[in-house]
C-alpha positions in Angstrom: 86.6 112.3 66.2 84.3 109.1 66.2 87.0 107.1 65.1 89.3 107.9 67.7 86.6 107.3 70.2 85.7 104.1 68.7 89.4 103.0 68.7 89.6 103.9 72.6 86.7 101.6 73.3 88.5 98.9 71.5 91.2 99.0 73.5 89.5 99.9 76.6 87.5 96.4 76.2 90.9 94.5 75.0 92.3 95.5 78.3 89.3 94.5 80.4 89.8 90.9 78.7 93.4 91.0 79.5 92.5 91.6 82.9 89.7 89.1 83.2 92.3 86.5 81.6 89.8 85.8 78.3 91.5 87.4 76.1 93.1 85.6 72.8 96.6 85.8 71.8 95.7 87.6 69.0 94.1 90.1 71.1 96.6 90.4 73.2 99.2 91.0 70.8 96.6 93.5 68.9 96.9 95.4 72.5 100.2 95.3 73.3 101.2 96.7 69.3 98.6 99.6 70.1 100.5 100.4 73.1 103.7 100.8 71.2 102.9 102.2 67.9 101.9 105.4 70.2 104.2 108.0 69.6 105.7 110.4 71.7 103.2 113.4 70.5 100.5 110.9 71.5 100.9 112.4 75.2 100.0 109.3 77.4 100.6 111.2 80.3 101.9 109.9 83.7 103.2 112.2 86.8 106.4 112.8 86.8 107.0 110.7 90.3 105.9 107.2 88.4 108.7 107.6 85.4 111.2 109.3 84.1 110.6 108.7 80.6 108.1 107.2 78.3 110.2 103.4 78.3 110.4 103.1 82.3 106.8 104.5 81.9 105.8 101.4 79.8 107.1 99.1 81.9 105.6 100.0 84.8 102.4 100.3 83.4 102.5 96.9 82.4 103.9 95.8 85.6 101.3 97.4 87.6 98.9 96.0 85.4 99.9 92.8 86.0 100.1 93.3 89.7 96.2 94.3 89.6 95.7 90.6 87.8 97.3 88.9 90.7 95.2 90.6 93.0 92.0 91.6 91.2 91.7 95.1 92.9 88.4 96.3 91.2 89.2 100.0 90.6 87.2 102.3 88.1 86.9 105.7 87.1 86.2 108.1 84.5 88.1 111.6 84.0 85.9 114.2 83.9 84.5 117.1 81.8 87.5 119.3 80.1 89.9 116.8 80.2 92.1 115.8 76.7 91.5 112.8 75.0 95.0 112.2 74.9 95.1 111.9 79.2 92.2 109.9 78.6 93.8 106.9 77.0 95.6 106.5 80.2 92.2 106.6 82.0 91.2 103.8 79.6 94.3 101.4 80.5 94.0 102.1 84.1 90.6 101.7 83.8 90.7 98.3 83.0 91.2 97.7 86.8 88.0 96.6 88.0 85.4 93.5 88.1 82.2 94.5 86.2 80.0 92.9 88.9 76.9 94.4 90.1 75.2 91.7 92.3 74.4 93.2 95.3 76.5 91.6 99.0 74.1 91.2 101.9 77.3 92.1 104.4 79.7 93.7 102.4 83.3 92.9 104.2 87.5 94.2 104.1 88.9 92.5 101.0 91.7 90.1 103.2 94.3 92.2 104.0 97.5 92.9 101.5 100.8 94.0 102.5 100.2 97.4 102.5 103.0 100.0 101.5 104.6 102.4 103.8 102.9 105.4 102.8 99.5 104.0 102.2 96.2 103.6 103.9 93.6 100.5 103.9 90.0 100.8 103.6 87.6 100.8 106.6 85.9 98.0 107.7 82.8 96.0 109.6 83.1 97.3 113.2 81.0 99.3 115.6 80.0 100.5 119.4 77.3 99.3 121.2 76.6 101.5 124.0 73.3 100.0 126.0 70.6 101.5 128.0 72.4 100.9 131.2 75.5 102.7 129.7 77.8 99.9 129.3 79.5 99.6 126.5 80.6 96.7 124.1 83.2 97.4 121.3 82.2 94.9 118.0 85.4 95.2 116.2 87.2 92.3 117.9 83.6 90.5 119.4 83.8 86.9 118.2 80.6 85.3 116.6 78.0 84.1 119.0 76.0 85.7 121.8 77.3 88.9 123.3 74.7 89.5 125.4 71.5 88.1 127.4 70.1 89.9 130.2 66.8 91.7 131.2 66.4 93.7 128.0 69.1 92.7 125.6 69.6 89.2 123.5 72.5 90.2 121.5 74.1 87.9 119.3 76.8 88.4 116.5 76.7 86.0 113.3 78.7 86.5 110.5 79.7 89.8 111.4 75.5 90.8 111.9 74.8 92.3 115.0 71.5 90.8 116.1 68.5 92.1 118.5 65.8 89.7 119.6 63.7 89.5 122.9 65.7 88.6 126.3 64.8 85.5 127.4 64.1 86.7 130.5 62.2 90.1 129.5 59.6 91.4 130.8 57.0 94.0 129.5 57.3 97.7 130.6 61.7 96.9 130.8 62.6 98.9 127.7 65.7 100.6 127.5 67.2 102.0 124.4 70.2 101.1 123.0 72.8 103.0 120.8 74.4 101.5 117.8 77.4 103.6 116.0 80.1 103.2 113.7 83.4 105.4 113.5 85.2 106.7 110.6 86.8 103.9 108.7 83.8 101.4 110.1 80.5 100.1 108.7 78.4 97.8 110.8 75.0 95.5 110.0 72.5 95.3 112.4 68.8 93.5 112.7 66.3 94.7 115.1 64.0 92.3 117.1 61.3 93.2 114.7 63.8 91.9 111.9 64.2 95.2 110.4 67.5 94.8 108.7 69.8 97.9 108.7 73.1 98.4 106.8 75.3 101.4 108.5 77.9 103.5 106.8 81.1 105.3 108.5 80.1 108.0 111.0 76.6 106.7 111.4 74.5 105.6 114.8 71.1 104.1 115.2 69.3 104.6 118.9 66.8 101.9 119.2 64.6 100.3 122.0 65.2 96.9 123.1 61.6 95.5 122.3 59.1 97.2 120.2 55.9 97.1 122.2 54.2 100.2 121.1 51.5 101.6 118.3 55.0 102.4 116.3 58.4 101.3 115.9 60.6 104.3 116.1 64.5 104.7 115.9 66.3 107.7 115.5 69.8 107.7 113.2 72.8 110.3 112.2 74.7 110.1 109.7 73.8 106.9 106.4 71.9 104.1 107.0 70.1 101.7 104.3 67.2 100.0 105.7 64.9 97.1 105.0 62.4 97.3 107.3 59.9 94.6 108.1 56.7 94.7 107.4 53.8 95.1 109.7 51.1 97.3 109.1 49.8 97.4 112.6 52.9 99.2 113.4 54.3 102.0 111.2 57.9 102.5 111.1 59.5 105.9 112.0 62.6 106.9 111.4 63.4 110.7 113.2 66.6 112.4 111.4 67.8 116.0 112.1 64.4 117.0 113.1 62.8 115.6 109.8 61.3 111.9 110.1 60.3 109.2 107.3 57.5 107.1 107.9 56.9 103.6 106.1 55.1 100.6 106.6 57.5 98.2 104.8 59.9 99.6 102.4 63.8 99.9 101.2 65.0 103.3 101.3 68.3 105.0 101.9 69.3 107.9 104.2 72.1 109.9 103.9 72.4 112.6 106.5 76.1 114.0 107.5 76.0 117.2 109.1 78.8 117.9 106.4 76.5 117.4 102.9 74.7 120.1 101.5 71.4 118.4 101.7 69.7 115.3 103.8 68.8 113.0 100.8 66.1 109.9 101.1 66.6 107.3 98.5 63.3 104.8 98.1 64.2 102.1 96.4 61.0 99.6 97.3 57.6 100.5 98.8 56.7 104.1 99.5 57.6 106.3 102.3 56.6 110.1 103.6 59.1 112.0 104.2 57.9 114.6 107.1 59.8 117.8 108.5 57.6 120.5 110.1 54.4 121.1 108.0 56.3 119.9 104.7 55.5 116.4 103.7 56.6 114.5 100.8 55.0 111.1 99.7 57.8 108.9 97.6 57.6 106.2 95.5 60.6 103.8 94.4 63.3 105.3 92.2 62.4 108.7 93.7 64.4 111.0 96.2 63.5 113.6 98.6 66.5 116.7 99.4 66.3 118.7 102.5 68.4 121.7 102.4 68.7 124.4 104.9 66.3 126.6 105.6 63.7 124.1 105.4 63.5 123.6 101.3 62.5 120.4 100.3 63.5 119.5 96.9 61.9 116.4 94.9 63.8 114.5 92.5 61.3 112.1 90.7 64.6 110.3 88.7 66.9 109.6 91.4 70.4 107.8 90.7 69.6 104.8 93.2 72.8 103.2 92.1 75.0 106.0 93.5 73.0 106.3 96.8 73.0 102.8 97.7 76.6 101.2 96.5 78.1 101.6 99.6 76.3 99.1 100.7 77.2 97.0 98.4 81.1 97.4 98.9 81.3 100.3 96.2 81.4 103.9 96.2 79.9 105.2 92.7 80.2 108.6 92.0 77.9 110.3 89.1 78.7 113.9 88.6 80.1 114.3 91.5 82.4 117.5 92.6 85.9 116.6 94.1 85.0 118.0 97.4 82.0 115.3 97.4 84.5 112.9 96.3 86.6 113.8 99.1 84.4 113.7 101.9 83.5 110.4 101.2 87.1 109.4 101.2 87.5 111.1 104.8 85.1 109.2 106.2 86.0 105.6 104.8 89.5 106.5 105.3 89.5 108.0 108.7 91.5 110.6 106.7 91.7 114.8 106.8 91.7 116.1 103.3 93.3 119.7 102.6 93.3 122.4 99.6 96.3 124.0 98.8 94.6 126.9 96.6 91.1 126.7 94.7 90.3 123.6 93.2 89.3 123.5 89.3 85.6 123.1 89.1 85.3 119.6 87.3 82.9 116.6 87.8 83.7 112.9 88.5 82.3 109.6 87.4 83.2 106.2 88.6 82.5 103.0 90.5 85.6 102.3 93.2 85.5 99.4 95.5 85.3 100.2 98.8 88.5 97.5 99.1 90.9 99.5 97.4 93.6 100.9 99.0 94.0 104.6 99.3 97.2 104.9 97.1 95.1 103.3 94.4 92.5 106.2 94.1 95.6 108.7 94.8 96.7 107.1 91.7 93.6 108.1 90.0 93.6 111.3 91.2 97.0 111.8 89.5 96.0 110.8 86.2 93.5 113.1 86.5 95.9 116.3 86.8 95.0 116.6 90.3 98.3 117.0 92.6 97.5 114.4 95.2 100.2 113.8 98.2 99.3 111.3 100.9 100.9 111.7 104.3 99.7 108.4 106.1 101.7 108.6 109.1 99.3 111.7 110.0 96.1 110.4 107.9 96.2 113.3 105.5 96.1 113.7 101.9 97.0 117.3 100.4 95.1 118.0 97.0 96.5 120.9 94.6 94.7 122.5 91.0 
């Protein structure tokens, strides 16, 4: 068994070299010979819709790999526990659709659009809606770079897709109002507050904030999911209000995931320190730690949190580590603006993978089908139907 696993690892490396253009002629021949040597009993399985027989499957698989080479779409997933090793062989080949780069991206944007098949859905992109204190609304999706507003309470700029707030040039003390920046499904946005705090907003999120921080504290209200890099100011603690709870900081990097349809409210700390407060419950977090608040005010402490999975979304990736199918689907619903329908009870399986947020939905559907989950996409109705 160990030898078989080593062999699969070897061909996964060769597949990655092929896609990266670093494979030698000898290695390319080795990779091709391996695939061609597989017998029909090796069960390199593929959904019937892909191919009627093994030869057609081979041609389609090679064509698909070459297509991915041209588009350089990074896509990888690992099949989850309980899947036969034979099926994993195909995952190894498909798993080569990736770029092995984990460098953070300051302000991730969607890749240059490619021609999308009719029955497909493109990923989300940057965009949001700004509701000003006076009730006026600005749709930011199509707003050009430059100054958007400069009135008695706001000095709003759009720079390379980021929305930045500063004191208005004609600002006067006492003229404080509250703005709300909100992202619908399939949108994300980066925001810089007047104190220099940077906030990344995931889909279906909002941040309510004052036009200026002129009190003893800096306080904002959030929903959904945000990643914050708080500007240091020891004299003015920064407080995030979320779902009747609060996160208090001085200067730090942290992620808050507070979607109402998720099992818990999660605060994950990357740098500095924060205090999570809910009623009489308080929890001080250090870097690499996480708090989870469940219904009934049950607070759980995670001393060694998976910070990569929690924050990958802001760097243009969706990372799953032992996530069940429902967790995976909730993430897809928010980013692709779809509705997921389940026909029958889904098998209890967990998924581990790294999927770029630039991937079209059809590519993820392919991975689901390879993992023996029947997935039918109806792009016109924005609906994905799963069957066990």
